[in-house]
BAMISE-822354 format. One record per residue (C-alpha): residue in one letter; x, y, z; residue number from 1. Coordinates in pm, 1 decimal. Layout:
N
{node a, {X, Y, Z}, NUM}
...
//
This chain:
230
{node m, {9315.6, 6296.3, 7552.1}, 1}
{node k, {9482.9, 6363.5, 7886.6}, 2}
{node r, {9825.0, 6429.5, 7727.5}, 3}
{node t, {9686.8, 6672.7, 7469.3}, 4}
{node l, {9486.5, 6863.0, 7729.6}, 5}
{node y, {9786.6, 6867.6, 7960.3}, 6}
{node l, {10006.8, 7027.2, 7694.0}, 7}
{node l, {9749.3, 7294.7, 7614.3}, 8}
{node l, {9694.6, 7380.3, 7977.1}, 9}
{node f, {10061.9, 7370.3, 8056.9}, 10}
{node c, {10124.2, 7638.4, 7793.0}, 11}
{node t, {9866.0, 7853.2, 7969.6}, 12}
{node v, {10039.0, 7811.6, 8304.1}, 13}
{node l, {10375.9, 7904.9, 8154.3}, 14}
{node a, {10220.3, 8218.3, 8014.1}, 15}
{node i, {10070.2, 8300.2, 8353.4}, 16}
{node t, {10398.9, 8258.0, 8536.4}, 17}
{node a, {10584.9, 8466.5, 8280.3}, 18}
{node c, {10335.0, 8750.3, 8294.6}, 19}
{node m, {10312.0, 8751.5, 8672.9}, 20}
{node g, {10687.3, 8728.6, 8727.7}, 21}
{node i, {10664.0, 8406.2, 8924.7}, 22}
{node g, {10970.7, 8186.2, 8946.9}, 23}
{node n, {11323.6, 8312.4, 8907.1}, 24}
{node r, {11503.4, 8599.8, 9064.8}, 25}
{node t, {11749.7, 8773.9, 8835.7}, 26}
{node c, {12059.4, 8560.2, 8794.0}, 27}
{node k, {12344.7, 8793.4, 8707.0}, 28}
{node t, {12612.3, 8527.6, 8677.2}, 29}
{node d, {12430.7, 8269.0, 8467.2}, 30}
{node g, {12236.9, 8495.6, 8231.0}, 31}
{node k, {11913.1, 8425.5, 8049.5}, 32}
{node d, {12021.6, 8075.1, 7942.3}, 33}
{node s, {12098.4, 7960.6, 8296.9}, 34}
{node l, {12034.7, 7595.4, 8370.7}, 35}
{node y, {11866.0, 7713.5, 8688.9}, 36}
{node t, {11583.0, 7914.7, 8536.4}, 37}
{node w, {11233.7, 7770.7, 8544.9}, 38}
{node q, {11212.6, 7840.4, 8170.0}, 39}
{node y, {11501.9, 7602.3, 8101.0}, 40}
{node i, {11384.2, 7343.6, 8351.1}, 41}
{node m, {11037.7, 7330.7, 8198.2}, 42}
{node k, {11193.0, 7312.4, 7850.9}, 43}
{node i, {11363.8, 6982.0, 7937.2}, 44}
{node h, {11125.1, 6835.6, 8193.3}, 45}
{node m, {10947.4, 6599.8, 7952.4}, 46}
{node t, {11264.8, 6446.5, 7809.3}, 47}
{node e, {11489.9, 6464.8, 8117.2}, 48}
{node p, {11263.6, 6463.1, 8422.1}, 49}
{node e, {11528.6, 6350.3, 8672.2}, 50}
{node l, {11762.9, 6627.0, 8559.0}, 51}
{node a, {11474.7, 6875.0, 8581.7}, 52}
{node l, {11415.3, 6773.1, 8943.2}, 53}
{node a, {11784.7, 6800.2, 9028.2}, 54}
{node l, {11809.9, 7144.9, 8868.7}, 55}
{node t, {11499.0, 7254.5, 9058.4}, 56}
{node d, {11656.9, 7148.0, 9388.2}, 57}
{node t, {11973.9, 7342.4, 9310.4}, 58}
{node a, {11786.7, 7647.1, 9181.7}, 59}
{node e, {11579.2, 7658.2, 9499.5}, 60}
{node w, {11890.7, 7623.4, 9715.4}, 61}
{node l, {12065.1, 7904.2, 9524.9}, 62}
{node g, {11758.8, 8124.7, 9559.7}, 63}
{node y, {11689.7, 8155.1, 9186.2}, 64}
{node i, {11348.0, 7987.1, 9222.1}, 65}
{node n, {11134.5, 8038.6, 9531.9}, 66}
{node s, {11005.8, 7738.4, 9726.8}, 67}
{node d, {10645.1, 7765.9, 9610.8}, 68}
{node s, {10743.7, 7779.4, 9244.4}, 69}
{node a, {10990.1, 7494.1, 9295.2}, 70}
{node n, {10719.8, 7274.7, 9448.0}, 71}
{node w, {10485.3, 7351.8, 9159.4}, 72}
{node i, {10756.6, 7247.8, 8911.1}, 73}
{node r, {10809.4, 6925.2, 9106.7}, 74}
{node g, {10436.0, 6859.4, 9094.4}, 75}
{node v, {10432.1, 6906.0, 8716.9}, 76}
{node v, {10732.6, 6677.0, 8665.4}, 77}
{node y, {10591.1, 6401.5, 8886.0}, 78}
{node y, {10253.3, 6434.6, 8715.5}, 79}
{node d, {10388.4, 6401.2, 8364.5}, 80}
{node p, {10626.0, 6250.3, 8254.3}, 81}
{node i, {10707.7, 6050.0, 8570.9}, 82}
{node k, {10338.8, 5980.2, 8636.2}, 83}
{node d, {10376.5, 5944.1, 9010.5}, 84}
{node y, {10041.8, 6102.4, 9084.4}, 85}
{node d, {10063.6, 6069.1, 9462.1}, 86}
{node r, {10393.5, 6260.5, 9473.7}, 87}
{node a, {10253.5, 6517.6, 9232.7}, 88}
{node a, {9948.4, 6565.4, 9454.1}, 89}
{node d, {10168.1, 6605.3, 9764.3}, 90}
{node f, {10367.7, 6891.9, 9611.4}, 91}
{node c, {10053.9, 7044.5, 9467.5}, 92}
{node q, {9877.5, 7036.7, 9802.7}, 93}
{node q, {10176.1, 7206.2, 9966.6}, 94}
{node g, {10133.1, 7492.6, 9723.7}, 95}
{node l, {9760.3, 7518.3, 9784.6}, 96}
{node d, {9811.1, 7517.8, 10161.9}, 97}
{node r, {10089.5, 7778.0, 10159.5}, 98}
{node l, {9912.9, 8008.6, 9914.5}, 99}
{node k, {9558.0, 7980.2, 10050.4}, 100}
{node k, {9564.8, 8344.3, 10157.8}, 101}
{node e, {9628.0, 8440.7, 9793.2}, 102}
{node p, {9367.4, 8228.5, 9610.1}, 103}
{node r, {9357.4, 8457.4, 9305.8}, 104}
{node s, {9733.2, 8452.0, 9255.2}, 105}
{node a, {9870.4, 8291.4, 8940.2}, 106}
{node l, {10061.5, 8027.3, 9134.5}, 107}
{node y, {9764.9, 7926.0, 9350.4}, 108}
{node l, {9553.1, 7889.2, 9036.9}, 109}
{node a, {9831.5, 7691.1, 8868.3}, 110}
{node n, {9836.2, 7448.2, 9161.8}, 111}
{node l, {9457.5, 7423.6, 9160.1}, 112}
{node r, {9460.8, 7350.1, 8787.4}, 113}
{node l, {9724.8, 7082.0, 8834.5}, 114}
{node m, {9530.7, 6924.0, 9121.3}, 115}
{node a, {9217.9, 6916.7, 8905.2}, 116}
{node s, {9416.7, 6731.3, 8637.7}, 117}
{node i, {9558.6, 6485.1, 8890.7}, 118}
{node h, {9209.6, 6399.6, 9016.6}, 119}
{node l, {9081.5, 6366.9, 8659.8}, 120}
{node t, {9363.2, 6128.1, 8569.0}, 121}
{node n, {9287.8, 5919.1, 8879.0}, 122}
{node q, {8918.8, 5916.2, 8780.7}, 123}
{node r, {8821.8, 6104.1, 9095.6}, 124}
{node y, {8578.2, 6311.9, 8896.6}, 125}
{node d, {8392.2, 6456.3, 9193.2}, 126}
{node k, {8714.8, 6597.4, 9342.3}, 127}
{node s, {8828.3, 6728.7, 9005.1}, 128}
{node l, {8489.6, 6894.4, 8961.9}, 129}
{node r, {8520.8, 7070.3, 9298.2}, 130}
{node c, {8863.0, 7205.2, 9200.9}, 131}
{node c, {8723.1, 7327.0, 8870.4}, 132}
{node t, {8421.8, 7492.9, 9031.5}, 133}
{node d, {8650.3, 7688.3, 9263.1}, 134}
{node g, {8884.8, 7757.3, 8973.6}, 135}
{node v, {8615.7, 7905.7, 8751.0}, 136}
{node r, {8521.1, 8156.1, 9019.9}, 137}
{node l, {8877.0, 8248.4, 9114.0}, 138}
{node a, {9000.4, 8275.6, 8756.2}, 139}
{node h, {8705.0, 8500.7, 8672.5}, 140}
{node e, {8779.8, 8721.8, 8973.4}, 141}
{node a, {9146.8, 8732.0, 8868.5}, 142}
{node g, {9047.5, 8836.8, 8515.5}, 143}
{node d, {9209.4, 8531.0, 8353.0}, 144}
{node a, {8976.7, 8435.7, 8068.8}, 145}
{node l, {9189.1, 8148.6, 7934.8}, 146}
{node l, {9214.5, 7977.4, 8270.4}, 147}
{node e, {8843.4, 8034.7, 8334.4}, 148}
{node a, {8774.0, 7859.5, 8004.3}, 149}
{node d, {9003.4, 7571.3, 8099.5}, 150}
{node f, {8833.8, 7516.7, 8434.7}, 151}
{node n, {8490.6, 7534.8, 8272.9}, 152}
{node f, {8582.4, 7280.3, 8010.8}, 153}
{node q, {8726.3, 7029.4, 8255.0}, 154}
{node a, {8422.7, 7073.6, 8479.8}, 155}
{node g, {8204.4, 6986.5, 8182.7}, 156}
{node s, {8421.1, 6685.8, 8100.8}, 157}
{node c, {8391.8, 6560.2, 8459.1}, 158}
{node m, {8014.7, 6597.2, 8452.7}, 159}
{node e, {7989.6, 6406.5, 8126.3}, 160}
{node r, {8202.2, 6125.0, 8264.8}, 161}
{node m, {7987.8, 6116.5, 8576.8}, 162}
{node e, {7681.6, 6109.4, 8349.5}, 163}
{node r, {7541.6, 6426.3, 8499.4}, 164}
{node s, {7344.3, 6675.9, 8297.7}, 165}
{node g, {7493.0, 7013.8, 8213.5}, 166}
{node g, {7838.8, 6902.5, 8106.3}, 167}
{node i, {7798.1, 7005.8, 7743.1}, 168}
{node e, {7664.4, 7344.5, 7853.9}, 169}
{node l, {7982.9, 7408.4, 8051.9}, 170}
{node m, {8191.3, 7311.6, 7750.2}, 171}
{node i, {7991.8, 7554.3, 7539.1}, 172}
{node r, {8054.8, 7827.5, 7796.1}, 173}
{node s, {8427.0, 7754.2, 7775.7}, 174}
{node i, {8418.2, 7771.6, 7396.5}, 175}
{node e, {8226.2, 8099.6, 7406.7}, 176}
{node i, {8491.4, 8251.7, 7633.1}, 177}
{node l, {8762.6, 8158.7, 7383.7}, 178}
{node q, {8557.1, 8284.6, 7090.9}, 179}
{node t, {8503.5, 8615.4, 7267.5}, 180}
{node k, {8876.0, 8642.8, 7332.6}, 181}
{node g, {8927.7, 8599.2, 6960.3}, 182}
{node d, {9308.0, 8613.8, 6943.3}, 183}
{node s, {9513.7, 8367.1, 6741.5}, 184}
{node k, {9694.3, 8232.7, 7051.0}, 185}
{node s, {9370.8, 8081.9, 7177.8}, 186}
{node l, {9283.5, 7911.8, 6845.7}, 187}
{node p, {9460.9, 7576.0, 6906.6}, 188}
{node r, {9283.7, 7542.4, 7240.6}, 189}
{node l, {8952.8, 7639.4, 7079.5}, 190}
{node s, {9004.4, 7375.4, 6808.7}, 191}
{node y, {9076.7, 7108.9, 7068.4}, 192}
{node y, {8773.8, 7198.6, 7277.6}, 193}
{node l, {8545.2, 7192.2, 6974.8}, 194}
{node g, {8681.7, 6849.0, 6888.2}, 195}
{node q, {8616.5, 6718.7, 7238.0}, 196}
{node k, {8267.5, 6866.4, 7240.1}, 197}
{node m, {8203.7, 6688.1, 6909.8}, 198}
{node r, {8322.6, 6359.5, 7061.3}, 199}
{node y, {8094.1, 6389.0, 7364.4}, 200}
{node l, {7798.6, 6480.0, 7142.8}, 201}
{node s, {7868.5, 6175.5, 6923.2}, 202}
{node n, {7887.3, 5952.1, 7230.3}, 203}
{node g, {7542.0, 6083.1, 7323.5}, 204}
{node e, {7416.1, 6009.3, 6969.3}, 205}
{node q, {7358.3, 6380.0, 6905.1}, 206}
{node y, {7499.2, 6344.2, 6558.6}, 207}
{node s, {7350.9, 6657.0, 6401.4}, 208}
{node e, {7496.1, 6879.5, 6672.7}, 209}
{node a, {7826.7, 6693.5, 6651.2}, 210}
{node a, {7845.2, 6754.0, 6274.3}, 211}
{node q, {7770.5, 7122.9, 6322.0}, 212}
{node t, {8045.4, 7145.2, 6583.6}, 213}
{node g, {8279.0, 6973.6, 6340.0}, 214}
{node q, {8207.7, 7241.7, 6081.0}, 215}
{node e, {8288.9, 7509.9, 6338.4}, 216}
{node r, {8616.1, 7335.1, 6411.6}, 217}
{node l, {8711.3, 7322.5, 6044.0}, 218}
{node k, {8676.2, 7700.7, 6028.9}, 219}
{node v, {8900.1, 7736.4, 6333.2}, 220}
{node i, {9158.6, 7502.3, 6178.9}, 221}
{node e, {9159.9, 7716.5, 5867.4}, 222}
{node r, {9221.2, 8022.7, 6082.6}, 223}
{node i, {9508.3, 7843.5, 6253.1}, 224}
{node k, {9666.7, 7773.4, 5916.2}, 225}
{node n, {9637.2, 8139.3, 5819.1}, 226}
{node e, {9708.8, 8314.5, 6147.5}, 227}
{node c, {9936.3, 8090.0, 6356.1}, 228}
{node k, {10303.5, 8029.9, 6294.0}, 229}
{node g, {10477.5, 7712.5, 6412.2}, 230}
//
């Protein structure tokens, strides 16, 4: 579950950084395929994490990636695939501390999302929930519907794992945000969230609601087949 959610959320963060222009300065000598672009580094980070870290160090030194973006990349690489969660949290916290005056910025929200995932992986559900609660508010204020949905869903997941009431309602809110957005890019995430909602409902022996959610997911899967390429 964690790996699938990580991949979905990581795609969101890449989209955020691309849209907001976070990361590289223009590199006239290396061109768009430079080894020192964050796009290339993130392309290889799962299969060659040590190389990704080395390239990040060099890119920061050359000035192609700023320090805050470099630390976020390091946090992602240490989180997954290296799975050194303490190192990941250290880099993530550096970003949160340095960017605290810009809490609605894409990079602050990316660090907050990563920290929420680190706490969730370490089963520190209360800390993950606090990150998500802040994230929902900040993402809404920043006008980022996808990230707002992500924070809502993880908050609901934390509450379910802590056996608190209201977790399913937060998941439903997340799903409603994605349904309102309605574009094909959000469909894979919507399918995944419906599947997870169905699983939590089944665990709570709410089988009728789980079956209904499953039917909704089948419709989304059909849309994915028709509307999404690759």
